[in-house]
Every structure is written in structure tokens, then in C-alpha cells.
C-alpha positions in Angstrom: 11.7 19.5 14.6 14.6 17.5 13.3 14.5 16.8 9.5 15.3 13.8 7.7 19.3 13.5 7.9 21.1 15.1 5.0 23.7 13.3 2.9 24.7 14.4 -0.5 22.8 12.9 -3.1 25.7 11.4 -4.9 26.3 9.0 -2.0 23.4 6.9 -2.8 23.8 4.7 -5.7 21.2 2.3 -7.0 22.2 -1.3 -7.1 20.2 -1.8 -10.0 20.7 -1.4 -13.8 17.0 -1.4 -14.2 15.0 1.9 -14.9 12.3 3.0 -17.2 10.6 -0.4 -16.6 7.4 -0.5 -18.8 4.5 -1.6 -16.1 1.7 -3.6 -18.0 -1.7 -5.0 -17.0 -2.5 -8.6 -18.4 -5.7 -9.9 -18.2 -6.1 -13.7 -19.4 -8.9 -16.2 -19.8 -6.9 -19.3 -18.9 -7.9 -22.7 -17.7 -5.1 -23.5 -15.3 -5.4 -27.3 -16.3 -5.3 -26.5 -20.1 -2.7 -24.9 -22.4 -4.8 -22.9 -24.4 -6.6 -19.5 -23.5 -7.2 -16.2 -24.6 -5.6 -12.6 -23.8 -8.8 -10.3 -22.6 -6.8 -7.4 -22.8 -3.2 -5.9 -22.4 -3.0 -2.5 -21.1 -0.4 -0.2 -19.6 -0.8 0.6 -16.0 -3.1 3.9 -15.7 -1.3 6.9 -17.2 1.8 4.8 -18.4 3.1 4.5 -21.7 2.1 1.8 -24.1 3.5 -1.8 -23.7 6.7 -2.2 -25.7 9.9 -4.2 -26.1 12.2 -3.9 -23.1 12.0 -4.5 -19.6 8.1 -5.2 -18.6 6.8 -5.6 -15.1 3.3 -7.2 -15.4 0.3 -7.7 -13.5 -1.7 -10.7 -14.2 -5.4 -11.1 -14.1 -7.3 -14.2 -14.7 -10.5 -12.9 -15.7 -10.1 -9.5 -13.7 -8.8 -11.1 -10.6 -5.3 -10.0 -9.8 -3.0 -13.1 -9.4 0.5 -12.4 -9.8 3.3 -9.8 -11.1 6.5 -10.9 -12.5 9.4 -9.1 -14.5 10.5 -10.2 -17.9 12.0 -8.8 -21.2 9.7 -8.4 -24.3 12.2 -8.9 -27.3 12.1 -6.2 -30.3 9.5 -7.3 -32.7 8.0 -9.7 -30.4 4.4 -9.6 -29.6 4.3 -8.5 -26.0 1.0 -10.2 -25.1 2.4 -13.6 -26.4 5.7 -12.9 -24.5 4.0 -12.1 -21.1 1.5 -14.9 -21.5 4.4 -17.5 -22.0 6.2 -16.0 -19.1 3.3 -16.1 -16.9 2.7 -20.0 -17.5 6.5 -20.7 -17.0 6.5 -18.8 -13.6 3.3 -20.4 -12.8 4.7 -24.1 -13.5 7.5 -23.2 -11.4 5.4 -22.4 -8.3 4.6 -26.0 -8.2 1.6 -25.8 -10.6 -0.7 -23.5 -7.9 -4.1 -23.1 -9.0 -5.8 -19.6 -9.0 -9.5 -18.6 -8.6 -10.4 -17.8 -11.9 -13.9 -16.7 -11.3 -14.4 -13.2 -12.7 -14.8 -10.3 -10.2 -18.0 -9.2 -11.1 -19.8 -12.8 -11.2 -21.7 -14.5 -8.8 -24.6 -13.7 -6.6 -22.8 -12.1 -3.6 -24.0 -9.7 -0.7 -23.9 -6.0 -2.2 -21.4 -4.2 -0.6 -22.6 -1.7 2.4 -23.0 2.0 1.9 -19.5 3.4 2.0 -17.7 6.8 2.3 -14.3 7.0 0.7 -11.9 9.6 2.3 -8.9 11.1 0.3 -6.7 13.6 2.7 -4.5 15.7 0.3 -2.3 18.9 1.0 -1.2 21.1 -2.1 -1.4 18.2 -4.7 -4.1 19.5 -6.9 -2.3 17.9 -10.0 -2.3 14.3 -8.7 -5.5 14.7 -6.9 -7.7 15.1 -9.9 -6.6 11.7 -11.4 -7.3 10.2 -8.0 -10.9 11.6 -7.9 -11.5 10.6 -11.6 -10.7 6.9 -10.9 -12.8 7.1 -7.6 -15.8 8.6 -9.0 -15.6 5.7 -11.7 -16.1 3.0 -9.2 -18.6 0.2 -9.9 -19.8 0.4 -6.2 -23.5 0.7 -5.9 -23.6 3.4 -3.0 -20.7 5.4 -2.0 -19.6 9.2 -1.7 -16.2 10.8 -1.7 -14.9 13.3 0.8 -11.9 15.3 0.2 -10.2 16.7 3.3 -7.8 19.6 2.3 -5.3 19.4 5.2 -3.8 22.7 6.4 -3.7 24.3 3.0 -1.3 27.1 2.0 -3.1 27.8 -1.3 -6.5 27.5 -2.7 -5.4 25.1 -5.4 -7.3 22.2 -4.0 -10.6 24.1 -3.3 -10.5 25.7 -6.9 -9.9 22.2 -8.5 -13.0 20.9 -6.5 -15.3 23.9 -7.3 -14.4 23.7 -10.9 -14.4 20.2 -11.7 -16.5 18.2 -8.8 -18.5 20.6 -6.7 -21.7 18.5 -7.2 -20.0 15.0 -6.9 -18.4 15.1 -3.6 -17.8 16.7 -0.3 -15.0 19.1 0.4 -13.7 19.4 4.0 -11.2 22.3 5.2 -8.9 20.9 8.1 -6.5 23.5 9.6 -4.5 21.1 11.5 -1.8 19.6 10.0 -1.4 15.8 10.1 -2.8 12.7 8.2 -4.3 11.2 11.2 -6.2 14.4 12.0 -7.2 14.7 8.2 -8.8 11.2 8.3 -10.6 11.8 11.6 -12.0 15.0 10.0 -13.2 12.7 6.9 -15.0 10.1 9.5 -16.6 12.9 11.2 -18.1 14.3 7.9 -19.8 10.9 6.9 -22.8 8.7 8.6 -21.8 5.7 6.5 -21.4 2.3 8.0 -18.1 1.9 6.3 -15.2 4.4 5.6 -12.6 3.8 3.1 -9.1 5.8 2.8 -6.9 6.3 0.0 -4.3 8.8 -1.0 -4.1 11.6 -3.5 -1.3 9.9 -5.7 -3.3 6.6 -6.5 -5.4 5.4 -9.4 -8.0 3.1 -8.1 -9.2 0.0 -10.2 -12.7 0.3 -11.0 -13.7 -2.7 -8.8 -11.5 -1.5 -5.7 -14.5 -0.2 -3.6 -16.4 -3.1 -4.2 -14.0 -5.6 -3.4 -12.5 -3.7 -0.3 -15.8 -3.2 1.2 -17.6 -6.7 0.5 -16.3 -8.3 3.3 -18.1 -6.1 5.9 -21.3 -7.2 4.5 -19.9 -10.9 4.7 -18.8 -10.9 8.2 -20.0 -9.0 11.1 -16.7 -9.4 13.0 -14.8 -7.8 10.2 -13.4 -4.5 11.6 -10.9 -3.4 8.9 -10.0 -4.6 5.2 -6.9 -3.6 3.4 -6.0 -4.1 -0.3 -3.2 -4.5 -2.9 -1.1 -1.7 -3.9 1.0 -1.9 -7.1 3.2 0.7 -8.8 1.6 2.9 -11.7 5.2 3.8 -12.8 8.5 2.5 -12.6 10.5 5.1 -14.7 13.2 6.0 -12.2 15.8 4.0 -10.2 14.4 5.4 -6.9 10.9 4.0 -7.9 12.3 0.7 -9.1 14.3 0.1 -5.9 11.3 1.0 -3.6 9.2 -1.6 -5.2 12.1 -4.2 -5.3 12.4 -3.7 -1.7 8.8 -4.9 -1.1 6.8 -1.6 -2.2 3.5 -1.7 -0.5 2.0 -5.1 -1.9 1.2 -7.7 0.5 0.9 -10.5 -2.3 -2.0 -12.2 -4.0 -3.2 -14.5 -1.2 -6.3 -13.4 0.8 -5.6 -13.3 4.3 -7.6 -13.0 7.7 -6.1 -11.7 11.0 -8.2 -12.8 13.9 -7.3 -12.0 17.5 -9.3 -14.8 18.6 -7.0 -17.3 16.3 -3.5 -15.5 16.2 -1.8 -16.4 13.1 1.2 -19.4 13.7 3.6 -17.5 11.3 3.3 -14.3 12.8 4.9 -14.6 16.2 5.0 -10.9 16.8 0.9 -10.5 16.1 -0.4 -7.8 16.4 2.5 -5.8 16.6 3.8 -6.3 13.0 1.3 -4.1 11.7 3.0 -3.3 8.5 2.3 -6.8 7.2 -1.3 -6.0 7.5 -1.7 -3.4 4.6 -1.0 0.3 4.1 -3.0 3.6 4.7 -3.3 4.1 0.7 -5.7 1.1 0.7 -8.0 0.5 3.9 -11.4 0.7 5.0 -13.1 0.2 8.5 -16.4 -0.5 9.9 -17.3 3.1 10.9 -18.6 2.1 14.4 -15.5 0.2 15.4 -13.0 2.9 14.3 -15.1 5.4 16.3 -15.0 2.8 19.2 -11.5 2.7 19.7 -10.9 6.6 19.2 -10.0 6.9 15.6 -6.6 7.7 14.4 -4.2 8.9 16.9 -3.7 12.4 15.8 -0.1 12.6 17.2 0.9 10.2 14.5 1.2 10.4 10.6 2.6 12.3 7.9 2.6 16.2 8.4 3.4 15.8 12.4 6.9 15.1 14.0 6.0 11.4 14.3 6.3 11.3 10.2 4.0 8.2 10.2 2.3 5.4 11.7 -1.4 6.5 11.6 -2.3 3.4 9.7 -0.5 1.1 11.6 -1.9 2.2 15.1 -5.3 1.9 13.8 -4.7 -1.8 12.5 -3.5 -2.7 15.9 -6.3 -0.8 17.8 -8.8 -2.6 15.8 -7.4 -6.0 16.2 -6.4 -5.6 20.1 -10.4 -4.4 20.4 -11.5 -8.0 19.0 -12.2 -7.3 15.6 -10.8 -9.1 12.4 -8.7 -7.7 9.9 -8.9 -9.1 6.3 -6.5 -8.6 3.5 -7.8 -8.9 -0.3 -5.6 -8.7 -3.2 -8.9 -8.2 -5.2 -9.0 -4.6 -4.0 -6.5 -3.0 -6.1 -5.1 0.4 -6.5 -2.2 1.8 -8.7 0.2 4.0 -6.7 2.4 6.7 -7.9 5.9 6.3 -6.3 7.9 9.2 -5.6 10.8 9.7 -8.2 13.9 11.1 -6.8 16.4 9.7 -4.3 15.6 12.2 -1.8 12.1 11.2 -1.9 13.2 7.6 -1.4 15.4 8.8 1.7 12.6 10.6 3.0 10.5 7.4 2.9 13.1 5.2 4.6 13.4 7.6 7.6 9.8 8.1 7.7 8.9 4.3 7.7 11.4 3.9 10.5 10.1 6.7 12.7 6.4 5.8 11.8 7.1 2.2 13.1 8.4 3.4 16.5 6.2 6.3 16.8 3.1 3.9 16.4 4.3 1.3 19.1 4.9 4.2 21.6 1.4 5.6 20.8 -0.2 2.3 21.5 1.6 2.0 24.8 0.9 5.4 25.6 -2.7 5.3 25.1 -3.1 1.6 26.1 -0.5 0.8 28.7 -2.3 -2.6 29.3 -0.8 -4.0 26.2 2.7 -3.5 27.7 3.3 -6.8 28.8 2.4 -8.4 25.5 4.8 -6.1 23.7 7.4 -6.8 26.3 7.1 -10.5 25.9 7.9 -10.2 22.1 10.4 -7.6 22.3 13.3 -9.7 21.5 11.9 -11.1 18.5 10.6 -7.7 17.5 14.2 -6.4 17.5 15.4 -9.1 15.4 12.7 -8.5 13.1 13.5 -4.8 12.9 17.1 -5.5 12.3 16.2 -7.9 9.4 13.7 -5.7 7.7 16.1 -2.8 7.6 19.4 -4.6 6.9 21.8 -3.5 4.1 21.5 -6.2 1.3 23.2 -6.0 -2.2 20.5 -8.4 -3.8 22.8 -11.0 -5.1 21.8 -13.8 -2.3 19.8 -15.8 -4.8 18.8 -16.2 -8.5 20.9 -15.8 -11.5 22.4 -12.3 -11.6 21.4 -10.3 -14.3 18.2 -12.4 -15.3 15.3 -10.1 -15.2 12.7 -11.7 -12.8 15.1 -13.8 -10.8 14.5 -13.4 -7.0 18.1 -12.5 -6.5 18.7 -10.1 -9.5 19.5 -6.6 -8.1 16.5 -4.2 -8.3 14.1 -7.0 -9.3 10.8 -5.4 -8.2 7.6 -7.5 -7.6 9.4 -10.2 -5.2 7.2 -9.4 -2.3 7.8 -11.1 1.1 11.6 -12.1 0.6 14.7 -11.0 2.1 17.1 -11.2 -0.7 15.9 -7.8 -2.3 18.5 -5.0 -2.6 18.7 -2.4 0.1 21.4 0.2 0.2 23.5 0.6 3.1 22.6 4.4 3.2 18.9 3.8 3.4 19.5 1.0 6.1 21.1 3.7 8.4 18.2 6.1 7.5 15.6 3.7 8.6 17.1 2.9 11.6 18.0 6.3 12.5 14.2 7.0 11.9 13.1 4.0 14.3 15.3 5.8 17.1 13.7 9.0 16.4 10.2 8.0 16.4 9.5 7.9 20.2 10.8 11.4 20.5 8.8 12.4 17.4 5.6 11.2 18.8 6.4 13.0 22.3 6.9 16.1 20.3 3.4 15.6 18.4 1.5 15.2 21.5 3.2 18.1 23.2 2.4 20.3 20.5 -1.1 19.1 20.2 -1.7 20.3 23.8 
């Protein structure tokens, strides 16, 4: 199996002076039509250091509901809560005074979320798994269970962690065949819940995550999949800052409905731009719908020659089967990005490979979709070139101003095309795209 192309680590230089950015979680009780209000809480992201002077990347909530992120500087001696609140108000005014839903997340008399199983696939990362499980077992969802799938382990560390700390609180499943999709399918097989949610072993879930992620299934019987918001838990290294400035895993703060019966006008490649729907670290499916489309393709995903694409494949199959997919920013997990340049290189190559691997999987398993894909191929190639293009990050904004959209390395500016992306990573992503179909073929052949 070809490995990620190797280049000396010194060849990749961050275009950003930013590092060791403090990640803050600010909850406000603000009336958007008034100037007064109260700071309900200001805390660091889970596991992070206290909020201090310096560069701060802040999530803003209004009475618990996530509404925005931004980057600013807290001067020495200043009160961080006051500085962040003022900066948020100024940013909000620049957005044409947009209004937010300020109802509290736990308020109202809504339909209770359905019984749910949370599947966490893991492999030799017991140190981070415990942190994730602690957050999952503290969810406010009224009826859920956790399943840990130990995927092709080489040690007993995961099993020992479960036996020592969680034996009576969750289900342990051993899956000897490597591959994230295979592990997810094993998790689905271990549950009879009407809804099954998935997250990773390197996240910390917000206490309301599971309730918010699964509530749409109770509200709309046509909903087959729901995805949620993913934000960085730490931005301590240049590699972490660069990944987040490239867009990270977040899909913004506006709820979104994707309905195959009414394709979105602003998505001309729908449903083949599956990366815009969400990510595998924060997704849930109606179990009957997921089983009806055959589950995840076991020849995709991390741990296989395809390197990724298992979540994208599932999103497209759910949509092409006629189900709706919803994105809800109320369902929040904090993701611990990998820290080194080599991790970022591997991710760039894997993203490219997973993209074309999942498209290959869709066509191999469902050739009836070929005409629709061919009709959108020219636009698709242009889109692929755009999202993998080299960018120096200086196309907009005031250089050197933290938070300006064009400032190199500015995290949080999701959905724009002015973020920095080094030429080295651009090449790796495109090389991964060329490799993806071959990787998928190797994975399928290997399973045979």
C-alpha cells in the first residue's frame, strides 16, 4: 500500500505567525436589540488552559446556543470577558446586525429525542479515549447507550481501560478487521436503537451534544442523517492553527436541510459535495435507513488503503435513497486536532484520497448514479481545484490584524476561499485525489 509521499519536514513552513492560541467558550445572555447583557460563563475549551491575555479564539453562545467564532487579542491586564464580549458585538454589527435564536438549548417543550446508541471506534488510543468517554457518559440525553469498537488492536490497552473504568457503563466490541467503516458497521450490528450516533476517540462532547444531534429524528420522519458542529479544543501548534484556518471540520452556525426532493440551489454538485454536509466525528443516522443502504462501505475509511471517505459515502447513500440530511450547529463536539506537521501532511493526503475513493465506491456499488455524476463532472473538477488550491492567505482583510478574513493563519473563517493553504499541502491533497480510486480498488480486492 503506498504511503503518504514523504518530504523533509523543513520543506513545509507555516504562513502564519499564530501559535499557542487560547481557545475560549463564552456564554452570553444578550438581547440582540439592546446594548446591555450579562456574561453567563467564560471557560477554556475542554482540557485547555485558563483564558488569558494574548490571541484568543472564542466560541460565542447565546444562552447555551453556539452562534459564532472569532479571533481577537486580549491585552495584558484587561478583563478577557469584557474584551471578548465587546469584540463579538462589533463583529455582529459588521454582519448587518444579524439576529440569533436566543432561546436556551434546554428550554421549551420539545419532543424527547429517540433512544440512541453512540458508537466510538478506536485503535490504540486509550489515553484520549477515556477523555471522550467521560464526556459521552455525561450527556443530558434521556435514553442512550455507548458502544466502544476496538478496531484491530495490537495491545490490550483499550480493553483494560474499559474493564477498569467503564465495565458496567458501556458495551465493548472487538473487531479484528481493520478499517473505520468496518468498525462502524460492527457498532451498528451491536445495537437495536432506532438512532445510532458516531463520534471519534479524540473529541470531547458538549453535554447537550447527543440531545441536539438526535432531536431532528423525532421531529421529522424523513430525516435519515444529522450532522453537527466540530470546533478545535486546542490551537497550540502552527499545524493545528493552519488546519483550522483552512476550514477545520466546522460547517458554520446556520442550520441546514439537504432534501433530495428539493436540491439546494447553491449546491450545483449536490449530492456529490458530501464534504459540505458534515464529518464523521459528529454524525447520527436513523438505523433502519443506514441498514437499508448497506451501512458503511468497508473498503473505505481510515485503516484501509482508501484512507478515508466512509462518512462521505454514507451521506450520499442516505440522500440518494430519498432521505433528508440535516446539519445542526447546536450539536457541538470539541476536536483535538493532531499537533505535528507530519500529521497535517497525512491529513491533507488522506482528505484527497478519501474524496475520490468515496466517489469510486458510489459508482462501483451504484452505477445508476453514473449519468448524474458525469453531468456534474466539469463543475466537480473545478470545485476540486478550488478547494485544493495553494493560497497565501493575503487576498483579503488587513494583514496582521487578528481575525481579519485575509490574515494568514486566521482560524474560524469557515466557508471562505482566502484562507492560507501551503503549496506543499495543496500538492499532497491533489496527489491523494489521484490515488483514491486505486486505494479503493486495493481495499476491495484485499477484502475479497
